[in-house]
C-alpha positions as CSV (number, residue, x, y, z in Angstrom):
1,M,-19.0,19.2,-0.9
2,F,-18.4,16.4,-3.0
3,F,-21.0,14.3,-5.0
4,L,-19.9,11.0,-5.0
5,T,-20.9,7.8,-6.9
6,L,-19.7,4.7,-5.5
7,C,-20.1,1.2,-7.5
8,C,-20.3,-2.5,-6.6
9,E,-17.7,-4.6,-8.3
10,I,-20.7,-6.8,-9.4
11,R,-23.0,-4.6,-11.5
12,G,-26.6,-5.5,-12.3
13,Q,-27.2,-7.3,-9.2
14,N,-29.1,-6.0,-5.8
15,Q,-26.2,-5.8,-3.3
16,L,-27.3,-2.4,-1.5
17,C,-31.2,-2.3,-1.5
18,L,-31.3,-4.8,1.2
19,P,-32.6,-3.8,4.6
20,A,-29.8,-5.5,6.7
21,A,-27.0,-4.2,4.4
22,A,-28.7,-0.7,4.0
23,E,-28.8,-0.3,7.6
24,I,-25.0,-1.2,8.1
25,Q,-24.1,1.3,5.4
26,F,-26.1,4.0,7.1
27,A,-25.0,3.5,10.5
28,A,-21.4,3.6,9.1
29,A,-22.2,6.8,7.4
30,R,-23.9,8.4,10.3
31,H,-20.9,7.5,12.6
32,Y,-18.6,9.3,10.2
33,H,-20.8,12.2,10.4
34,E,-21.4,12.1,14.3
35,N,-17.7,12.0,14.6
36,H,-17.1,15.1,12.5
37,D,-15.1,13.0,10.0
38,W,-17.4,14.1,7.3
39,F,-20.5,16.0,6.8
40,L,-23.2,14.1,5.2
41,R,-26.1,15.8,3.6
42,L,-27.4,12.8,1.6
43,M,-26.9,9.3,0.7
44,L,-29.0,7.5,-1.4
45,L,-28.6,3.5,-2.3
46,M,-29.3,1.9,-5.8
47,P,-29.1,-1.7,-6.1
48,D,-25.6,-1.9,-7.3
49,H,-24.2,1.4,-6.8
50,L,-24.7,4.9,-4.2
51,H,-24.6,8.6,-4.4
52,A,-23.9,10.7,-1.7
53,L,-23.3,14.3,-0.9
54,I,-20.2,14.5,1.3
55,A,-17.8,17.3,2.7
56,P,-14.9,15.9,4.4
57,A,-13.5,17.6,7.9
58,P,-10.8,20.0,7.0
59,D,-8.1,17.6,8.5
60,R,-9.4,14.6,6.6
61,K,-8.7,13.0,3.0
62,L,-11.8,12.2,1.2
63,H,-10.2,9.0,-0.4
64,E,-9.2,7.9,2.9
65,L,-12.6,8.3,4.5
66,V,-14.4,6.6,1.6
67,G,-11.9,3.7,1.6
68,N,-12.1,3.2,5.2
69,W,-15.8,3.3,5.0
70,K,-15.9,0.7,2.2
71,R,-13.7,-1.6,4.0
72,F,-15.9,-1.4,7.2
73,V,-19.1,-2.2,5.0
74,T,-17.3,-4.9,3.2
75,G,-16.2,-6.6,6.3
76,K,-19.8,-6.4,7.6
77,T,-22.0,-7.2,4.5
78,G,-19.5,-9.0,2.2
79,I,-20.3,-6.3,-0.4
80,G,-17.7,-6.0,-3.2
81,W,-17.0,-2.5,-4.5
82,Q,-15.1,-1.2,-7.5
83,K,-11.6,0.0,-6.5
84,N,-12.2,3.7,-7.0
85,F,-15.3,6.0,-6.8
86,F,-16.3,9.2,-8.9
87,D,-16.2,12.3,-7.2
88,H,-17.2,15.8,-8.3
89,R,-16.5,18.8,-6.1
90,L,-19.3,21.3,-6.0
91,R,-18.3,24.7,-7.0
92,S,-20.0,27.7,-5.6
93,A,-22.2,28.0,-8.8
94,E,-23.3,24.6,-8.3
95,S,-26.3,24.2,-5.6
96,W,-26.1,21.1,-3.4
97,E,-30.0,21.1,-3.6
98,E,-30.0,20.7,-7.1
99,K,-27.7,17.9,-6.8
100,A,-29.8,16.1,-4.1
101,A,-32.8,16.8,-6.3
102,Y,-31.0,14.7,-9.1
103,I,-29.8,11.9,-6.7
104,R,-33.4,11.5,-5.2
105,A,-34.8,11.2,-8.6
106,N,-32.3,8.5,-9.5
107,P,-35.0,5.5,-8.6
108,V,-37.5,6.9,-10.3
109,R,-35.4,7.5,-13.4
110,A,-34.3,3.6,-13.0
111,G,-38.2,2.6,-12.8
112,L,-37.9,1.3,-9.4
113,M,-40.6,3.8,-7.9
114,G,-43.1,6.0,-9.1
115,E,-42.7,9.9,-9.0
116,N,-44.7,10.5,-5.7
117,E,-43.2,7.6,-3.8
118,T,-40.4,8.1,-1.1
119,W,-37.4,5.7,-1.7
120,P,-36.8,3.8,1.5
121,Y,-32.9,3.4,0.8
122,Q,-31.8,7.0,1.7
123,I,-30.9,9.2,4.5
124,Q,-30.5,13.1,5.0
125,H,-29.1,15.5,7.3
């Protein structure tokens, strides 16, 4: 399982948390999940970056999957992504649930919502 962060090329501008753009990103992520290209635990969009917990299928390469996903999303939405992405492999001692809680708290830390609210721009499996 990997903890991913993908950033938009233009920072500080809301490109991801728009209903139409979010649905395209989530539909593409679900497609990869349903086709067993990756196992998606969580994807959470912030205005100019996203976080995800993803495990690629054993026969797939993470950088190729993410690159293809970004190209598809760009083609449908015009979102520009930074060339690379940050990935951190979760080791056996690291709990994906702890990382998921950290990711889900990101909109609260950014002041985009209160602690008792549910962020609308996330999907979980």
